[in-house]
C-alpha positions in Angstrom: 11.0 8.8 7.0 7.6 10.5 6.7 4.9 9.0 4.5 1.9 10.6 2.9 -0.7 8.4 1.3 -3.2 9.8 -1.2 -5.5 8.7 -4.0 -8.4 7.2 -2.1 -12.0 7.8 -2.9 -15.3 6.4 -3.8 -15.6 3.9 -6.7 -18.1 1.5 -8.0 -17.5 -2.3 -7.8 -15.3 -3.3 -10.8 -13.6 0.0 -11.0 -10.0 1.0 -10.4 -8.1 3.4 -8.2 -4.4 4.2 -7.8 -3.0 5.0 -4.4 0.2 6.9 -4.0 2.6 7.2 -1.1 5.1 10.0 -1.1 8.1 9.7 1.2 10.4 12.2 2.6 14.0 11.4 3.4 17.0 10.7 1.2 17.2 7.0 2.1 13.8 6.0 0.7 15.4 3.7 -1.8 16.9 1.6 0.9 13.6 0.8 2.5 11.1 -1.9 1.7 7.6 -0.6 1.5 4.2 -2.1 2.2 0.5 -1.3 2.0 -1.9 -2.4 4.6 -5.6 -1.8 5.1 -8.1 -1.7 8.0 -11.8 -2.0 7.6 -14.2 -0.9 10.4 -14.2 -3.4 13.2 -11.4 -5.5 11.7 -7.7 -5.8 12.3 -5.2 -4.2 10.0 -4.2 -6.6 7.3 -1.4 -7.0 4.8 -2.1 -5.9 1.2 1.2 -5.8 -0.7 4.9 -5.1 -0.3 7.9 -4.4 -2.5 11.6 -4.5 -2.0 14.0 -1.6 -2.3 14.8 -2.2 -6.0 11.3 -3.0 -7.1 11.5 -6.6 -6.3 10.5 -8.9 -4.9 6.8 -8.2 -4.6 4.4 -9.9 -2.2 0.6 -9.8 -2.1 -2.1 -10.7 0.3 -4.3 -13.6 -0.9 -7.4 -11.5 -1.3 -5.8 -9.0 -3.7 -3.5 -11.2 -5.7 -4.1 -10.8 -9.4 -6.1 -7.5 -8.9 -3.6 -5.2 -7.2 -0.1 -4.2 -8.3 2.5 -2.5 -6.2 5.3 -0.5 -7.7 7.7 2.2 -6.7 9.7 5.0 -8.3 12.8 5.8 -6.2 13.6 8.8 -8.3 10.4 10.4 -7.1 10.4 8.9 -3.6 7.0 7.5 -4.3 5.3 4.1 -4.3 2.0 3.1 -5.8 -0.8 0.7 -5.4 -2.8 0.1 -8.6 -6.1 -1.5 -7.6 -8.3 -3.0 -10.3 -11.5 -5.0 -10.2 -12.4 -3.5 -6.9 -14.9 -5.2 -4.7 -17.0 -3.9 -1.8 -14.9 -5.9 0.6 -11.9 -3.8 -0.4 -13.4 -0.9 1.4 -11.0 0.2 4.1 -8.5 2.8 5.2 -5.3 2.0 3.3 -1.9 2.7 5.0 1.6 2.8 3.5 4.5 1.8 5.6 8.3 1.6 5.4 10.6 -1.0 6.8 14.2 -0.4 7.7 15.3 -3.3 5.5 15.6 -3.9 1.8 13.5 -7.1 2.0 9.7 -6.7 2.1 7.4 -8.4 4.6 3.7 -9.0 5.2 4.1 -8.6 9.0 2.8 -5.3 10.5 5.3 -5.5 13.4 8.2 -5.3 11.0 7.4 -1.9 9.7 8.9 1.2 11.3 7.2 4.1 9.7 3.5 4.6 8.8 1.5 7.1 6.8 -1.8 8.6 7.9 -4.0 6.4 5.7 -6.4 7.1 2.8 -10.0 6.0 2.7 -11.1 3.7 -0.2 -14.8 3.0 -0.5 -16.2 0.6 -3.0 -19.9 0.7 -3.6 -21.9 -2.3 -4.9 
């Protein structure tokens, strides 16, 4: 599976962005998918994950209630809708796929990674 993340950019605090992650491969629907992010000087952290059918969904504590993960298996694409963005959301965002139908917040359980897309939130 190859993953291509897009949709990052510069946005003011309080604004919204939608990230997309396009996947190649005919078995995309059998993979759980996750989003992670990494800010400068910090470790990569879990943002959100979704099961193969669209559920369950899991969120990191700092984004719960503001971000929504979804997927469209007919388009081999998943999304991360980010609302009420804060400067501390600034990071490179990565999508990842896990060879399992059940999602996880653990980085080491993901088998495929996209190249990342930069999100910058100005105050």
